[in-house]
C-alpha positions as CSV (number, residue, x, y, z in Angstrom):
1,X,-17.3,-4.3,23.9
2,X,-18.6,-0.7,23.3
3,X,-21.5,0.7,25.1
4,X,-23.2,1.9,21.6
5,X,-26.3,3.3,23.6
6,X,-24.2,5.5,25.4
7,X,-22.2,6.8,22.4
8,X,-25.5,7.3,20.6
9,X,-27.0,9.4,23.5
10,X,-24.0,11.6,23.7
11,X,-24.9,15.0,22.7
12,X,-21.8,17.4,21.2
13,X,-21.4,20.8,22.8
14,X,-19.9,24.1,21.3
15,X,-17.0,23.2,23.5
16,X,-16.6,19.9,21.9
17,X,-16.0,21.1,18.5
18,X,-12.9,23.3,19.6
19,X,-11.4,20.1,20.3
20,X,-11.8,18.6,16.7
21,X,-8.9,19.2,14.3
22,X,-9.6,20.7,10.9
23,X,-9.4,17.7,8.4
24,X,-7.3,18.7,5.5
25,X,-5.8,16.8,2.9
26,X,-2.2,17.2,4.7
27,X,-3.6,16.0,7.8
28,X,-4.9,12.9,6.1
29,X,-1.4,12.3,4.5
30,X,0.6,12.6,7.8
31,X,-2.2,10.9,9.9
32,X,-1.2,7.5,11.6
33,X,-3.6,4.7,11.1
34,X,-3.9,1.9,13.9
35,X,-5.4,-1.4,14.0
36,X,-5.8,-2.0,17.5
37,X,-2.3,-1.2,19.0
38,X,-0.4,-1.9,15.9
39,X,0.8,1.2,13.6
40,X,0.2,0.4,10.0
41,X,2.2,2.4,7.6
42,X,0.4,3.5,4.5
43,X,2.0,2.4,1.2
44,X,5.4,0.9,0.7
45,X,8.5,2.8,1.2
46,X,9.6,5.2,-1.5
47,X,12.1,3.2,-3.9
48,X,15.3,4.9,-5.0
49,X,14.9,3.3,-8.6
50,X,11.0,2.9,-8.9
51,X,9.8,0.1,-11.4
52,X,7.7,1.0,-14.4
53,X,4.9,-0.9,-15.7
54,X,5.1,-2.0,-19.1
55,X,3.0,-4.2,-21.6
56,X,5.0,-7.1,-23.0
57,X,3.9,-9.8,-25.4
58,X,5.3,-13.1,-24.7
59,X,4.6,-16.7,-26.1
60,X,1.9,-18.3,-24.1
61,X,4.0,-21.4,-23.2
62,X,6.9,-19.2,-22.1
63,X,4.6,-17.0,-19.8
64,X,2.9,-20.6,-18.4
65,X,6.3,-21.7,-17.9
66,X,7.3,-18.6,-16.0
67,X,4.3,-18.2,-13.9
68,X,4.8,-22.0,-13.0
69,X,7.9,-21.1,-11.1
70,X,5.8,-19.7,-8.6
71,X,5.5,-16.3,-6.5
72,X,8.0,-13.9,-7.4
73,X,8.4,-15.0,-11.1
74,X,8.2,-11.2,-12.2
75,X,10.8,-10.2,-10.1
76,X,13.1,-13.2,-11.5
77,X,12.4,-12.0,-15.0
78,X,13.6,-8.5,-14.2
79,X,16.8,-10.0,-12.5
80,X,17.3,-12.1,-15.7
81,X,16.8,-9.2,-18.0
82,X,19.3,-7.3,-16.1
83,X,21.8,-10.0,-16.1
84,X,21.3,-10.4,-19.9
85,X,22.0,-6.6,-20.4
86,X,25.1,-6.6,-18.3
87,X,26.6,-9.5,-20.4
88,X,25.6,-7.8,-23.7
């Protein structure tokens, strides 16, 4: 619903440039991002104990069975390993 012809026809004056903020890296890091009227947060909130990505070799049948349990299987594997460590 924009009037693109009007936008294209607008000519910036030197006074218009005074209102434009300097776009620094810091400005972009703190800038709000909106989709329509909804504020979108960038990235996930910082975790107290962030996870570390690793490479782990598993038997193919075991991996297939874990993946077959559905979404969240990696989280469940993490919980199972933590439980095993607490018991041993």
